[in-house]
N, C-alpha and C positions, 0 to 999 in steps of 0.2 A: 503271144507277145508277152504275157505275164510270166510264162515259164522262162523265156529268154532273159528277161530282166532279172529274175531271181538267180539264174545261173551265173549271170555276169556279176552279180553282187557278191557271190561267194569267191570269185577269182581275186588273186592278189593284185594290187594296183601295179601298173607298169612303172618301173623304176628308171628314171633318167640317169645320165652319166654322173651328175653331181648331187643327186638327191640324198644319198647315204651320208656324204660328208656334211651337207647342210644340216641334216638331222643331228649329227654328232655335235656340230657347233651350237645348234639350238639347245640341245640337252645340256651341254656344258654351261652355256649362258644362263639357262633357266635355273640350274643348280646353284650357280653363284648368286643369282638374284634372290633365290629362296634363302640361301645362307645369310645374305645380308639382311633381308627382312626379318628372319628369325632372330638374328643377333640383335637387331634394333628392338624387336619386341621383348626379348629377354632383358635388355638393358632398361627399357621403359618400365618393365615389371619390377625390376630390382629398385629402380629409383622411387617408384610409387610405394613399394613396401617399406623402403628405408624412410621415406617421408612420413609414412603412417607410424612407423615404430619410434622415430626420433623427434617428431615434432613436439613442441611444448604442449603439455596437457592443459585442457581448458580449466579455467578457475571455477571452483564451486563455492557456493555460499557456506560459510562456517555453520556447522550444525546439520549439513546434509550428509546422507549416507554415501559410502563409496558406490560408484556406479550410477548415482542419481543424475538425471539430466540437468544441464545448466552449469554456469560457471561457478568457480570457487574463488572467493575473495581472498586476497593476500592476507597472510597471518601477520598483522601488524598491531601494535599497541598504541593507542592514541589517548593522550591525557587531556582532559578538559582543564581549562584555565579556571582560576578562582572566580573570575567574573562570570564565566559560563555556568559554573556550579551555583553561584548565587542567583543568577537569572533563572536557572532550572527550578530551584527551590521556591523562588518568589512566584513563579507561574503556577506551580503545583499548589502552593498555599493559597493563591488567589482563587484558583478553581474550587478548592475545598471550601473556603469561607463563603464564596459566592453561592455555591450549591446549598450549603447548610442554611444560608439566609433565605434563599428562595423556598426551601423546604418549609421553613417556619412561616413565611409570609403566605404561602399557598394554603397551609393548614388553617391560617387565620382568615381565609377568604378574601385576601387582598389582591390576588392575581387572577385574571380571567383566563379561560381556556385550560389547556393541559400542559404539564411540564414533565419532562423525563430527565432525571438527574444523573450526573457523571461522577459523583463522589465515589472514591475508591479506585477509579480508573485513570487518575491524573498522570501517572508515569507514562502511559501509552501516548496520549496526545502530545505531551510536552517532549517526550523522548524523540518523537518524529519531527515536530515542528521547529525544534531548535536548529535543525539543519537547513531550514527553508528561508527564503526571502519573499518579499512581497510579490515577485513575479511568478513564484511557484504557486500552484493551485491545489486546494484541497476541497473535497466534497464530504459532507458529514451525514449524520443520520438524524432521527428525531431526538437523539440524546446528544445535542450539539453544543451546549454551552462550553464544555471543556475544550473542544476543538477550536471554538471561536477565540477564547482567551489565549490558548496556546499559539494561535496564528497571529496574535497581536491586536485583536479587536479591542476597542475601548470598553472596559467593563462598566463604566457609568452609562454609556449609551446603550449597552446591552440590557442593563437593569431597567432602563426606561422603556425599552422595546418590550420586555417581558410584562411590564405593567401597562402596556398599550398606550404609551405617551407619544405625543407628536415629535418630540426631540429624540425619539428612540433611533436605533441604528437603521431601521427601515421605516421610519415615520410612524411607528406604532401599528403598522398594518400587518406585520409578519408574525409577531408574537414569538413564543419560545421555539416552535418547530420550524420556523422559516427565517431565522436570523441569517443575514448575509452581509458581507462587506467586500465588494469586489476590489476595492483599493488595497486590501490586505491579502488578496488571493483566496479569500474565503467564499466559495461558490454558494454556500448556504447549508443550513440544516435542512432536512428533507423529511416530510411526513410520509413519503412513499418508501416502503421497505425495498432496498435494492435499487433505489433511484440514483444513487451517486456514481456507481461504476461507469455507466454510459457517459456521464458528464465529464469524467476525468479522461476518458478516451479522446473526447473532442479537444480538451485542453492540452493533452499530451501530443496529439497530432499537430495542433497549432504550434507548440514549442518545437517539435521536430521539423516542421515545414519552414518555420521562420529561423531555425537554428539559434534559438535564444539560450539554449542550455537549461531551460526550465524543466521541472518535473511536475507530475500531477499525482495526487494521492487520494484514494477513496478509503474512507473509514467505513467499514461494514460490520454489522453485528453477526453473531452466529445465526440468528434468524434470517438475515438477508443473504447468507452464504448459499442457500438453496434456490434463490430466485434465478429465473432464466436470464434476466438482465445482467446479473453478476457473471454468470457462466459465459454468456455471449461476449461480454466485455473482456473477460480474461482471454478468450479465444482471439478476439480482434486485436488486443494489445500484443499478443504473441505473433500473430500473422503479420502485423504491421511494424513489429519491433518498436513499440512505443515506450517512451520514458514514463511509464505508469506503474504505480505500486498499489497493491491491494492489501489493506491492513484489516484482518478479521479480528475484531475485538470480541472475543468469546467470553462473555460473563457467566456462561454456564446454564442460562435459563431462557434466552431469547425473551419471550414474555413470561411464560410460566412452565415451559417444558424443557426438560434436561437436554442440553445440546448433545450429550453423548449418545442420545437416542435419536433426536430429530435430525441431526446433521447426517447421520447414517454413513459414517466414513471418517476419513482423516483429511483435514483441510490441507495439510502439507502434501499428502499424496495426490490430492485433487489438483493442486497447483502443478505438481511434477507431471501429471498426465498431459498437461498442455505444453510440457517442455519448459516451464517457467521455474527458475530457481526459487526454492521455497524453504522456509525456516520457521520453527516454533520457538517462542520466547516466553519467559515468565513476566507477565505484565505488571507485576508488583515491583519488579526490580528495574528502576530507572536506567541503570547503567547497561543492563542487558538489552533493553529496548533501544537505547540510544546507539549502541554498537550495531545492532541489526539494522536500524534505520540508516546509519552512516554507510554501511556496505551497500544496501539496496539503492540509496540515493546516488551514491558514487557511481554505481553501475549504470543507472539511468542517465546520468549526466554524460557519461562516456559513450553513450550510444549502444549500450549492451542490452537494452530492452527491459521488460517488466520483471517484477518480483512479487512474491506472495509472502506475507508475514502473518503467522497465526499467533495472536497475542492472548495468552490465557490470563484472565483477571477476574475480578469480582466487583459488583456494584453494591453499595451499602444501603441504598434505598430500593423501593419497589420498581417494577417496570415503569409505572407511572405513579404520580402522587395520589394516594388513596388505595394503592394496591395492598391488600392484607398480607400478601406473601405467605400464604398457607402452604405453599409448595416448598418452603425452605425449612430445614431442620431447626429445632429449638436451640438457641445459643450459637447458631452458625455465624451470624454477623458479628457478634461479640468476639468470637474466636478469630475471625478474619481481621478485625481491627486490632486485636492484641498481637497477632502473629505475622500478618502480611500487609500491614498498612504501609503504603509506598513512601509516605512522608517520614514515618518513623525509621524505616529501613534506610532511606537516604541520609537522614540526620546521623544515625548510628555509624554508617559507613564513612562519611566524610570527616566526622569528628574523631573517630578512632584512628583514621589514617593521617590526621593532622592537616587535612586539606582546608578545613574551615573550623572556626571556633563556634561553640554553642551560642555565645553572645551574639554573633553575627546573625545566626538563624532566629534567635529570639527577637532581635530588632526587626527582622523582616516580618515576623508574626505580628508585631504591634503595628507596623506600617500598613500591612494588608488589612488588618482588622479595621483600622481607621478609614482606609480607602473604601471598603465595602459598606461601612456605616454611612459614609458620605454618599455613596452611590444610591443606597436605599432611601435616604432622606431626600435627595434630589429627585428620584423617581416618583416618590409619593407627592412631591410638591409640583411636579411638571404638569402642564396642561395636556388634555387628550387632543386628538385630531379634531379639526372642525369640519363642518359640513362641506366647506369649500375644498377640503383636502380629499374628498371622496373620489373625485375624478382625476386626481393627479397620479402620476406613476403608472398610468394605464399603458402608454406606449413608450418604447425606448427609442432614443435617437442616437445615431452613430456618426 
């Protein structure tokens, strides 16, 4: 039986009277169908290649290298108005005088707790916050006085808070490292290194979900750049395309260790590794910071996702008040003040360009000096919290 089946399988099939013609028709039809499919495939391929070749190139941030991931912002020149220039100088001068005063008062033993001063870094906070409104959110570091003032917080209420007074911005309970004013979009200074980035992801998600057009910015030091919270927040911001901006204020030392060694890499390249447009700027140059901030904030508001800005700058005081700064070279701070002071660089640039007069800036200097003197006097005279205040502000109501 098996042999019969095999022998039959070798025989040619019996051909009916119309089978050959039907096969010819099928062959002809199949060839035409194949030709049509092939032509359609070639056409689709050409269309896709053409689209890839001739579609507009994605924008990249100015300062990025060719081939780096992320958009490039349009090459435009934006001029600040005189009112904006005066406001920028006033805010930077207010921060400087505020911090210098706190430095003196802490040394005299008049301020409780610890303070970390922002003097020398003013161009960074002001350069970013000038683009923001009260609905935009920022999260700061333990070095938060400058960010508070730049975001519009009341400097007199801040001084009272630092002195631990009842009328302080947080009722005298937060002190230097926990100043916050949610009405101004200031989520707070933070004693936790790397504590700000997760907060701004939440704020940015809220803005995106509610379609408010708001942005959220985390100011992070070079010391906080290695924290897992920071890296996870960058990853989340990219994955969810959040209107979040990570500003790394690299003062060169974190606490007392050179950032060139401790960061172990390039913060711009680190941002690019997540596919986030990233840029490095001179933090002593207000105009360079302001321009980078404008580009990043514009991208965020337009739904183009997060950005990373690496700001190279220097602080004039120690990591904390009382820091002997033995890790800094002799004469280093004097050289920085002489050559890279952001206030002096701003003044020189606007006066030489005829944008502002020196007398206008001198007038601001006097006004700010008087303001800070009043803030100090009121803080010293203000009452501390009472025992009854101890159990207030424990729960939040919505």
